[in-house]
N, C-alpha and C positions, 0 to 999 in steps of 0.2 A: 559470584558464581562462575563467570566466564573464566577467571583464573583457575578456579577449582577444576573445571572440566579440562582445561589445557593440561593442568598438572596430572590429572588422571590419565590422560592419553600418554604422557611421558612415562608414567609408571607402568602402564600396560605394555608400552613398547619395550621397556627394559625387561619386564617379566617374560615377554615373548622371546627375547634373546636367550633366555635360560631354557624355556620349554615351550615350544609352539605347538605341541601335540596334546596339550591338556584338554581332556574331553569333559571335565566336570562342568556342571551348569553354572553360568555366570550368576553373580549375586543379583537379587532383585533391585531394580533402580530405586534410588533414594528420592522421594518426593519432598521438595522443599516446602516447609510450612513456616509462615511468618511467626516471628518471636514476639512481636509487639503490636499493640493496638494503640489508638490515640483517643484521648478523652477531651471533650470541649468543656473547659472550666470557665464559667461566667467571669468576665472582666479580667481574665488571665490569659486566655488563649488555649492552645492545644498542648496537652501534657502527654508524654509517652507513658503508657502503662503496660503491665504484663497481661497475658491472657486471663480471662476467657474472651471468646469472640463476642461481638455485639449481640445483645439480646438477653444477657444474664441479668441485667438490671434495666428495666424499661424506663426508669427515671433518669438514667445517665445517657449522655451523648457520647457514645463510643464508636469509633470508626476504624476500618482496617488499614487506612493509610493516612499519612500526615497531610497530603494534598487534599484529600476529601474532607478531612476535618477542618482544614483552614478555609475551604470554600464556603462552609456554612456556619462556622463558629463565630459568635459575636454579632454585634449589630450590623457590621459591614462585611462580614465574611472575608473573602479574599479580594474584595474590590479595592483597586488602587489606581489613582488617588481616590480617597473616600468621597462618595457623592454627598450632596446636600441632605437628602433624606433617603432612607432605605429600610425596607422591611423584608426579611428573607425567611423562607421556610428552612427548617433543618432536615427536611426530607429531600431525596433526590430520585430522579428517574433516569433509566438508561436511554441513551439516544445513539444514533449513528448518522454520520454525514450524508450517507447515500439516501437517507429519508428526510433530509432537511430541505425545505422549500421556502423561497422568499417571494412574497406577494407585493408587487410594486404598483398595484392598480390605483392606490391612493396617493401616488407621487406624480407630479407633473411630468409629462412626456419629456420635457427638456432635461429633466434630472436623471432619467432612468439609465442612460449609458454609464455615467460615473457611479451610480448606485449599484449597478451590476458588478462593476469592478470592485467596489467596496465589499459587496457580499462574497465575492470570490476570495478576497483577502481574509475575511472572517472565517469562511469555511476552511481555508488552508490552515489557519491558526488552530482550529479544532483538530484537524488531522495531525498537526505537529505535536499536539499533546501526547499522542501515541507514537511519536517519532516516525510519522508517515504511514503507519499501518494500524488502523483501527480494526482489530481482528475479532472483537466481540460484536457480532452483528445482531441488532434488534431492529424490528420493522416498525417501531412506533413512529408514526408521522409527526413531524415537527414543522409548523408553519410560522414564519415570521412575517407579520403584516407591518409594512413600513409606510407611514404617512408623513409626507413632507409638504409644508404649507406654501413655500415660495419657489419660484423658478430660478432665483438668483444663484448663480454658480461662482460668483466672485468670493475670494477668500481674502478678507481685509481685517483691519483692526476693529471694524464695526460689525463683523459677521456674528450673527446670533448662533451660539453653539449649544444652547440648552436642549434637553431632551427629556422625554418620559418613557420609561420601560416597564412593561407589565408582563409577568410570566404566570401562566396558568397551565396546570397539567392534570391529566386524569390517567387512568390505566391504559386508555386506548389512544391518547394523543397528547401533544403539548402545543400550546398556542402562545406566541409572543407578540405583543403589540408595541411598536415603536412610534412615537409621535415627536416630530421635531420641526422647527421653523425652516431649517436649511438642511442640505445634504450633509453638511459637516457636523451638525448636531446628530443626525442619523448615524453618521460614521462613528461618533463617540458612543452612541448607544449600542452599536454592533460590537464595539470593543468591550463594553461592559458586559454584553451578552456572552462573549467568549470567556470572560472572567467568572461567569456563573457556571462554567463547565469545567469539570476536573477529570483527569485520567483516572481510570480504575483498573489497576493491573492485577489480574487474577493469578494467584499462586497455586495453580492446579497442575503444575508440572509442564504445562505447555507455554507458560509465560505470555498469556494473551492480554491484550490491552483493550479496554472499552472506555466509553465516555459516560459521565453522569452529569445531568443538568439539575440545578436547584429547582425543586418542584414548584415553588411559588415565590414571586418577588414583585415588589412595587418600588420603583426607584425614580427619583427626580433629581436632576443635576444640572449645574451650569458652572463655568469657571469663575473664579474670583477676579482674575486679571486677563486682559485682552491679549497680552504678549507673554508667551511661555516658551522661551527660546533655548536653543543649544547652539553654541558657536564651535565650528571646526575649522582649524587652520590647515590648509592644504598647500601652503607655500614652503614652509620650513621643512616639512617632510611631505612628500607626495603620498596621498591616501588613495588606493585603488577604488574605483567606482563601486564595486561589489561591497566593500567595507563601508562606504558611505551609506549605501542602501541598508545595510544591517543596522547602522545607527538610526536611520529613519524608521526602521521597523521598531527599534527599541523606544524611540520617541513616541511613536503612535500608541504603544501599549500604555503609556502614562499620559496620553492626550496632550503632549507638548505640540505647539502649533506653529513654531517658527524655526526654520533651519537657517541660521546665520552663517553663510559660507564665506569665510575669510579666504578668498580664492587666491589673492596675490599679495606679495610683500617684496621686500628688497632681495630676499633670498632666491626666489624663483617666480616665474610667471607661467603657470601651467594651463591657463584658460585660453582656448582657441578664439582668436578674432579673425573672422573672414576678411575684414577690411584691412587689418594690420597684421599680417602673418609674421612679421618680425618679432612680435611680442613673444611667441613661443619658440621661434627659431633661435632667438638670442637669450631667452629667459627660462625655458624649460630645462630640467635636469637632463632629460634625454628625449628622444623621439617617442619613447614608450611611456613617458610620464606627462601626458597631455590629456586634458579633457576636451574632446572634440565637440563641435557645435551640436552634433546629433546626440551625444551622450548628455550634454547639458540640458537639452530640451527633454530628453527621456527622463532624466533625474527629476526635473521640475514636475513632470506629470506623475511620476512615481510618488513623489512627496504629496502632491495634491490629493491623490486617491487616499492617502493616509491622513488627510486633514492638516497637512503641513504646508506652510507658505515658505518658499525659498527666497531669502534676502541675500543677494550677492553683494559682497563688499569689494570694491576696488580701492585699496588704501591710497590716499593722496592728501596733501602733496608730499608728506614724508612716507617712509616705507616703500619707496619706488626706486629700485636700483636695477637689478638684473631683469632684462626684458625691455629696459629703456635706454640701453647704452649704445645703440646703433645709429643715433642721429647723425653724427659727423660722417660716418661712412656713406650715408645716403644723401648728404648735402642738406640735412635738416638742422644742423647745428647741435648744440648740447640740449637734448630733451630733458635730461636730468643732470644734476651736479653731485659731486662727492661720491660718485658711484664706485664702490669697491675701494674706497680710500684706505691706504695702509695705516696712516696715523688717524684712526677713526675716532678717538676720544674727543669729545667736543663737537663732532660732526653728526653723530647719530647715537641712538640709545644702545645699539649693539651692531656689530658687523654682520653682514656687509652693509655699508651705508648706501644712501641714495635718496635724493629729494628732487621733485620735479622743478623745472626751471621756469618760473613765472615771467621771466623777462624775454622768453623766446615765444613769439606768436605761433610758430609752427607746432610747438608742444600742445597748444590748445586745439589745433586742427587735428592732430593725432588723437588727442584725448576725446574729441568729439566723435571720431570714427569708432573708437572703443565704446563710447556711450551708445552709439547707434546699434552696435552688436548686442550689448547688454539689454537695451530697451526692447529689441526684437525677441530676446530669450524670455523675458519675464512676462507673465500674464498681467493683464491690465485690470484694475489700476495697480501700477507697479510700486513696490517699496524697494528703495535702493539705498545702500550704505556707502557713503563717500569717505569713510575713514576719518582722517583729520586730526589724529593725535600725534604727539611726540615730534612735532616740528622743531628741529634744532636751528635756531637763528644763526648759530656759528657757521653752519654749512652755507646758508645763503650769503652770509657776510664774507665768505671766502671766495666768492665769485665776482670778478670785475664786471662781468656783463650784468649781473643782478644789481650791483651797487650803482652802475651807470643808469640803469633803468629806474631805480628808486630816486635818483637825483632828478631825472626827467619828470617824475611824478611828484616832486617836492616832498618825498618821504625822507626824513632824516634816518640815520643809522642807530637811533635809540631803539629800545624795546618797542615803544609805541609805533615807530616807523615800520619795523618789521611786522608788527601786528596788523598794520594797515595793508601791507603787501599780502599777508596771509589771508586776511578778510577779502581782499580783492580777488584772490584765487578762488575762494569758495563762491563768491558772487558770480564770477564768470562760469564756473563749473555748473552751478545750479541753473543758470540761464540756458546753457547748452543742453543740459538734461531735459529741462522743460520743453525746449524747442523740438528735441527728438521725439519725446512722447506725444507732443501735439501733432507732429507729422504722421504719427502712427494712429491718430484718432482719439487719443486720450485728452478730452477737453478740459477737465478740471485739474488744476495743479495739485499735486500730492506732496506731502512732506517727504524729506529725505532724512537719513540718519547720519549723525556725526558722533564720534567719540568725544568725551569730555577732554578738555585741554586747557592751556593757558588762555585760549580764545574764548572759552566758555565759562571762565570764572565769573562769579556773580557781579562783580564791580565792572565787568567789561562786556559781557555777552550782548546786552541790549543795544550797544552801539554798532554791533557787527552782524548779528544773526537774528533773523525774524523768528519770533515764537510760533508764528503760523506756518513756517516752512521747514523748521528743523526739529527733529526728535533727538534729544541728547542722550546718548548711552553713557551712563556715569560708572566709571570703573575705579573711582577712588575708594579707599578702605572705608569700613563701616563707621569709623569715628570722624570721617570728614563731614562737614556741614553742607557740602555742595548740593547733594541730592535734594535736601529740604529747601535750600535757598532757591534752586531752579524751579521747584514746584511753586514756591511762593511768588516767583516772578511770572508764573503762568506758562512755563515751558513744559511740554510733554517729555517724560523721561522714561528710560528703561534702566534698571539697576543690574549691575554685575560687579559687586564689590570684590576687588582682587584678593583680599585676604580671607574671603569666605568661599567664593564661587569660581575662583581660578583653579582648575584641576591640576595645573603644573606646580602649584605651590607646595613646598615641602621637598622638592627634588632638586633645588638649586639655590645657591646663595644663602641668605638669611631667611628665606621664606619658610612658612610653617604650614604643614599639612592640615587640612580641615577634615575632621571625621564627620560622619553623618549627623551626630548629635549637634555639632557646632553649626552645620548647614541648616538643620531643622530649626535651631533656636533663632536664626535670623529671620525677621519678618519685615515686610515692606509697608510703607505708609499707605493708608487707605485714603486715596484722593483721586479725583477724576483724571488728574494729570499724570498719575502713576500708572503707566501702561502695563508694567509687569517686570519680569526679571529674566535672567539668562545665566547659564553656566558656560564657561569657556574652556575649551580644550586646545590650548596652544601646543604646537607640535615640535618645539625644539627637542623635547625629550620623549616624544610619543610618535610611533609609526603605526602601521596597520596591525602589527603584532600585539601591541598593548592597548589599542584604542578602546575595545569593549570593556576591559577591566578598569581602565582609567575613567571612562565616562559611563558608569552604571547609572543610566538616566533615572531609573525608578527610585533611587535614593536621593536624587537632587531636585525633584520637581515639587515636593510638598511645600506648600506655602505660596505657590504661584498658580495652582489650580484650586486647591481647597483652602479654606480659611484657617 
């Protein structure tokens, strides 16, 4: 219609150039009338149909818009992911955000500040249904009563996220009851509540937009898996903070609860460290492509209000190049080796190369300072990802300093000798991380995450990595036995099979693109050690321009929230 109006103005302008003194009456305005209605067909969904308007056949479910039809059609209507149980009315009532009220009197005082923020997000989501202008005003009062049973605000792998949601409406008012163990279950219920509301755009010539709420609903829901993650790589391409927040918004709509922030790699180091400013000075692409300490804290809070835990990854000992190359200049020696090596094959998986130097004690002191900053950023109890994959033994083998150190430790230069060096690095890194968290008041030791690697192979892992301290993120393809092997050995695991849930596949080399059918067909084992899954947006071929289309979260989450 917008194009039509613009074209009409052009035509009028041309006609005016011929005769601007025409006194004939203008033609009557054309009022747009919809050409289609939508019928809810059981077990099939919404089918487009021709006129007449609703009411011609009282036994048929016919709606004036596809959005409205989808909201009430079928057992689950427009709810996504599908809840455990749901009973929805096919009737709707008009509502307006100005007459929406949230009652928090049954929530502990300690929870109310974050609940208020969560209700603000839900209200804004409703307004956004009408592109920011809900112009059909009705004064029907809508009250949402929120009951939260615990005061615990921690967001962990053991956080209870289940909720119950009841909607009851009459001609005079609508009442919604939300009951949850935690504020995060209540947040999920608010998300579901917004999915029970559809825009209703009136075709009356004024193009007004209103909101309709499902008139009655009873819903109970809880996630299948504890860890429902999305990984974003901000090292290979810098992603502006506003775009990251948009991804968090998308994650929240489908109740994903972990933002795995692959913040650094050998390509760049955009994460500000107050204690080691050289990281960004030497590692950021530019002074404008840095995540400041204030922005990091604000993002973590932004995510938390949306029920999302931020897991920062500092990849090491491999994938550590730019940002670590300044040691010699400051008298610290080589903090990393093979950095930006020209003859890179055999030294790293892809250029630019770089691996931390475990023979340099100063490297550990610098790493500790970085850990102090990360520990201060993350809410407690903190979950931290230490990277740990794709260590190229050839890189360490090319350093005389490292070979001399290995000899002093009685490590030979066989694969097993380098594995011992690799294991030693993780042991020291974990001890430093524990010490920094203890200094901040976190008494109980928490597990950290590592990528699967040669170190985590089933025949080797028990010698080097404790099952109580490490969560292994398995990225091997779906035909690999490693995931099941680690579960049987008692390790907690997160699955991100590269041939299914890597979003960059199909755009380089011999990789194949996974469509939504293939992603949905993949299921995870049901085992207490199977924490959940994650989709990964590596950014070699993605920047902020293509991020949202590449990572359409709603098509990737099925199977890690619902069964």
